Short mmCIF file of the C-alpha atoms (twelve columns), coordinates in Angstrom:
data_MODEL
# 
_entry.id   MODEL 
# 
loop_
_atom_site.group_PDB 
_atom_site.id 
_atom_site.type_symbol 
_atom_site.label_atom_id 
_atom_site.label_alt_id 
_atom_site.label_comp_id 
_atom_site.label_asym_id 
_atom_site.label_seq_id 
_atom_site.Cartn_x 
_atom_site.Cartn_y 
_atom_site.Cartn_z 
_atom_site.pdbx_PDB_model_num 
ATOM 1   C CA . MET A 1   -86.232  -159.123 33.383 1 
ATOM 2   C CA . SER A 2   -88.195  -161.300 35.868 1 
ATOM 3   C CA . VAL A 3   -91.967  -161.042 36.405 1 
ATOM 4   C CA . PRO A 4   -93.097  -161.310 39.998 1 
ATOM 5   C CA . THR A 5   -95.094  -164.055 40.764 1 
ATOM 6   C CA . ALA A 6   -97.705  -164.856 43.136 1 
ATOM 7   C CA . SER A 7   -96.673  -166.789 46.090 1 
ATOM 8   C CA . ALA A 8   -96.890  -170.813 45.243 1 
ATOM 9   C CA . PRO A 9   -100.256 -172.266 45.793 1 
ATOM 10  C CA . GLU A 10  -100.485 -175.051 48.678 1 
ATOM 11  C CA . ALA A 11  -99.326  -178.648 47.060 1 
ATOM 12  C CA . ALA A 12  -101.956 -181.019 46.441 1 
ATOM 13  C CA . GLY A 13  -101.997 -184.122 48.689 1 
ATOM 14  C CA . PRO A 14  -100.882 -187.740 47.702 1 
ATOM 15  C CA . VAL A 15  -102.875 -189.859 45.537 1 
ATOM 16  C CA . HIS A 16  -104.462 -192.589 46.942 1 
ATOM 17  C CA . ARG A 17  -105.702 -195.552 44.914 1 
ATOM 18  C CA . VAL A 18  -108.718 -197.607 45.954 1 
ATOM 19  C CA . ARG A 19  -110.613 -200.341 43.780 1 
ATOM 20  C CA . ILE A 20  -114.588 -200.756 43.798 1 
ATOM 21  C CA . PRO A 21  -115.931 -204.033 42.213 1 
ATOM 22  C CA . LEU A 22  -118.656 -203.405 39.654 1 
ATOM 23  C CA . ARG A 23  -122.071 -205.171 39.854 1 
ATOM 24  C CA . ILE A 24  -124.450 -205.772 36.845 1 
ATOM 25  C CA . SER A 25  -126.632 -203.063 38.281 1 
ATOM 26  C CA . ASP A 26  -123.921 -200.581 37.545 1 
ATOM 27  C CA . PHE A 27  -124.530 -200.876 33.801 1 
ATOM 28  C CA . VAL A 28  -126.857 -199.532 31.421 1 
ATOM 29  C CA . GLY A 29  -126.929 -201.151 28.027 1 
ATOM 30  C CA . MET A 30  -123.355 -202.162 27.184 1 
ATOM 31  C CA . HIS A 31  -121.718 -199.784 29.677 1 
ATOM 32  C CA . VAL A 32  -121.419 -198.128 33.035 1 
ATOM 33  C CA . ASN A 33  -124.201 -195.963 33.859 1 
ATOM 34  C CA . ASN A 34  -122.821 -192.174 33.785 1 
ATOM 35  C CA . VAL A 35  -124.715 -191.744 37.370 1 
ATOM 36  C CA . ARG A 36  -122.368 -194.385 38.753 1 
ATOM 37  C CA . PHE A 37  -119.262 -192.218 38.386 1 
ATOM 38  C CA . GLN A 38  -120.629 -190.100 40.930 1 
ATOM 39  C CA . GLU A 39  -121.141 -192.956 43.321 1 
ATOM 40  C CA . PHE A 40  -117.916 -194.383 42.709 1 
ATOM 41  C CA . SER A 41  -116.420 -191.141 43.250 1 
ATOM 42  C CA . GLN A 42  -118.258 -190.741 46.896 1 
ATOM 43  C CA . ASP A 43  -117.357 -194.463 47.909 1 
ATOM 44  C CA . ALA A 44  -113.800 -193.782 47.235 1 
ATOM 45  C CA . ARG A 45  -113.919 -190.478 49.127 1 
ATOM 46  C CA . LEU A 46  -115.667 -192.387 52.064 1 
ATOM 47  C CA . MET A 47  -112.987 -195.061 52.074 1 
ATOM 48  C CA . TRP A 48  -110.244 -192.260 51.960 1 
ATOM 49  C CA . PHE A 49  -111.799 -190.804 55.070 1 
ATOM 50  C CA . ARG A 50  -111.854 -194.017 56.798 1 
ATOM 51  C CA . ASP A 51  -108.220 -194.529 56.083 1 
ATOM 52  C CA . LYS A 52  -106.952 -190.929 57.149 1 
ATOM 53  C CA . PHE A 53  -109.681 -190.074 60.383 1 
ATOM 54  C CA . ASP A 54  -110.609 -193.396 61.596 1 
ATOM 55  C CA . VAL A 55  -108.090 -193.277 64.528 1 
ATOM 56  C CA . PRO A 56  -108.590 -192.863 68.202 1 
ATOM 57  C CA . GLY A 57  -108.940 -189.179 69.434 1 
ATOM 58  C CA . SER A 58  -109.458 -187.975 65.760 1 
ATOM 59  C CA . ARG A 59  -112.261 -185.638 65.047 1 
ATOM 60  C CA . VAL A 60  -113.992 -187.402 61.858 1 
ATOM 61  C CA . PRO A 61  -115.132 -183.895 59.783 1 
ATOM 62  C CA . ILE A 62  -118.469 -184.061 58.594 1 
ATOM 63  C CA . ALA A 63  -117.853 -182.978 54.896 1 
ATOM 64  C CA . LEU A 64  -120.683 -182.301 52.499 1 
ATOM 65  C CA . ALA A 65  -120.662 -181.716 49.120 1 
ATOM 66  C CA . ARG A 66  -121.322 -178.051 48.151 1 
ATOM 67  C CA . TRP A 67  -120.197 -178.434 44.108 1 
ATOM 68  C CA . MET A 68  -119.535 -181.075 41.722 1 
ATOM 69  C CA . GLU A 69  -118.372 -181.275 38.448 1 
ATOM 70  C CA . ILE A 70  -117.861 -184.628 36.187 1 
ATOM 71  C CA . ASP A 71  -115.555 -184.826 33.163 1 
ATOM 72  C CA . PHE A 72  -116.734 -188.103 31.174 1 
ATOM 73  C CA . ARG A 73  -113.987 -188.982 28.892 1 
ATOM 74  C CA . GLN A 74  -114.831 -192.342 27.911 1 
ATOM 75  C CA . VAL A 75  -117.352 -195.088 28.489 1 
ATOM 76  C CA . ILE A 76  -116.586 -198.398 30.617 1 
ATOM 77  C CA . GLY A 77  -117.979 -201.254 28.707 1 
ATOM 78  C CA . MET A 78  -119.255 -204.689 29.805 1 
ATOM 79  C CA . GLY A 79  -116.715 -207.449 30.770 1 
ATOM 80  C CA . VAL A 80  -114.903 -205.229 33.414 1 
ATOM 81  C CA . ALA A 81  -114.756 -206.424 36.972 1 
ATOM 82  C CA . ASP A 82  -113.733 -203.408 38.983 1 
ATOM 83  C CA . VAL A 83  -112.763 -199.837 38.478 1 
ATOM 84  C CA . TRP A 84  -109.812 -197.938 40.210 1 
ATOM 85  C CA . VAL A 85  -110.178 -194.707 41.765 1 
ATOM 86  C CA . ASP A 86  -107.516 -192.446 42.608 1 
ATOM 87  C CA . VAL A 87  -108.649 -190.223 45.466 1 
ATOM 88  C CA . GLN A 88  -106.377 -186.464 45.804 1 
ATOM 89  C CA . VAL A 89  -107.071 -183.353 47.948 1 
ATOM 90  C CA . LEU A 90  -106.437 -180.445 45.647 1 
ATOM 91  C CA . ARG A 91  -106.891 -177.441 47.719 1 
ATOM 92  C CA . VAL A 92  -107.982 -176.631 51.385 1 
ATOM 93  C CA . GLY A 93  -109.572 -173.728 52.295 1 
ATOM 94  C CA . ARG A 94  -110.673 -172.285 55.619 1 
ATOM 95  C CA . THR A 95  -113.686 -173.963 55.667 1 
ATOM 96  C CA . SER A 96  -113.593 -176.360 52.708 1 
ATOM 97  C CA . PHE A 97  -111.486 -178.298 50.339 1 
ATOM 98  C CA . THR A 98  -111.525 -179.554 46.725 1 
ATOM 99  C CA . MET A 99  -110.970 -183.255 46.154 1 
ATOM 100 C CA . ARG A 100 -110.698 -184.897 42.862 1 
ATOM 101 C CA . THR A 101 -111.072 -188.369 41.982 1 
ATOM 102 C CA . SER A 102 -110.227 -189.996 38.879 1 
ATOM 103 C CA . ILE A 103 -111.784 -193.295 37.648 1 
ATOM 104 C CA . GLY A 104 -110.642 -195.655 35.357 1 
ATOM 105 C CA . THR A 105 -109.948 -199.272 34.482 1 
ATOM 106 C CA . GLU A 106 -106.723 -201.378 34.541 1 
ATOM 107 C CA . SER A 107 -108.035 -202.815 31.024 1 
ATOM 108 C CA . MET A 108 -108.278 -199.471 29.575 1 
ATOM 109 C CA . GLY A 109 -104.616 -198.084 31.051 1 
ATOM 110 C CA . ASP A 110 -103.688 -195.274 33.298 1 
ATOM 111 C CA . GLU A 111 -106.103 -192.485 31.691 1 
ATOM 112 C CA . PRO A 112 -109.220 -191.918 33.501 1 
ATOM 113 C CA . CYS A 113 -112.594 -192.436 32.138 1 
ATOM 114 C CA . ALA A 114 -114.078 -189.734 34.183 1 
ATOM 115 C CA . VAL A 115 -112.539 -187.303 36.468 1 
ATOM 116 C CA . VAL A 116 -114.732 -185.867 39.092 1 
ATOM 117 C CA . ASP A 117 -113.796 -182.490 41.116 1 
ATOM 118 C CA . THR A 118 -115.907 -181.793 44.220 1 
ATOM 119 C CA . VAL A 119 -115.769 -178.874 46.929 1 
ATOM 120 C CA . LEU A 120 -116.620 -180.060 50.199 1 
ATOM 121 C CA . VAL A 121 -117.616 -178.025 53.384 1 
ATOM 122 C CA . VAL A 122 -116.904 -179.150 56.966 1 
ATOM 123 C CA . ALA A 123 -119.954 -178.989 58.783 1 
ATOM 124 C CA . ALA A 124 -120.682 -179.094 62.636 1 
ATOM 125 C CA . ALA A 125 -123.190 -181.929 63.821 1 
ATOM 126 C CA . ASP A 126 -126.181 -179.916 62.820 1 
ATOM 127 C CA . GLU A 127 -125.134 -179.822 59.322 1 
ATOM 128 C CA . LYS A 128 -125.638 -176.387 58.949 1 
ATOM 129 C CA . THR A 129 -123.103 -174.492 60.738 1 
ATOM 130 C CA . THR A 130 -119.573 -174.629 58.941 1 
ATOM 131 C CA . LEU A 131 -116.431 -175.342 61.151 1 
ATOM 132 C CA . GLU A 132 -112.941 -174.116 60.265 1 
ATOM 133 C CA . ILE A 133 -110.362 -176.669 59.371 1 
ATOM 134 C CA . THR A 134 -107.926 -177.446 61.972 1 
ATOM 135 C CA . PRO A 135 -104.172 -177.643 61.378 1 
ATOM 136 C CA . GLN A 136 -104.327 -181.134 62.231 1 
ATOM 137 C CA . GLU A 137 -107.229 -181.831 59.755 1 
ATOM 138 C CA . ARG A 138 -105.078 -179.778 57.013 1 
ATOM 139 C CA . ALA A 139 -102.099 -181.526 57.638 1 
ATOM 140 C CA . ALA A 140 -104.197 -185.076 57.304 1 
ATOM 141 C CA . LEU A 141 -105.925 -183.807 54.339 1 
ATOM 142 C CA . LEU A 142 -102.848 -182.976 52.279 1 
ATOM 143 C CA . GLY A 143 -100.976 -186.115 53.655 1 
ATOM 144 C CA . LEU A 144 -98.546  -183.876 55.740 1 
ATOM 145 C CA . GLY A 145 -96.344  -185.392 58.451 1 
ATOM 146 C CA . GLU A 146 -97.233  -184.109 62.030 1 
ATOM 147 C CA . GLU A 147 -94.454  -181.966 62.197 1 
ATOM 148 C CA . GLN A 148 -95.352  -179.892 59.180 1 
ATOM 149 C CA . ALA A 149 -98.779  -179.024 60.641 1 
# 
């Protein structure tokens, strides 16, 4: 007997990796300050947005963080030159989308040291009014080709 299933959720977008150099000010004691993980996440999202939306004729959405959760898994110690940050859109809704950034270092392998999930709302220039995500923006967020928009 088969069990009915709900319709499949929208597939997550592809993973985009960026690298961020570490500075001495990123450290507290002998490890990276936990506050910096949020900043690495934000920096990587901004780099990702520039790659996706900084093209002539595109509307760059103003995306404001509405909710954030950080899962700290292991510390990053001194002696590390940079971190990698994998950026991925997990879900796109009507006026918001969820992004995941996984942060790690080459010296510590493929497992992230922290995972940051952020729900962002698309806002008008006044930063008070939410806007609906257009089909073209949905396609760009999810890494879909123009024919799939």
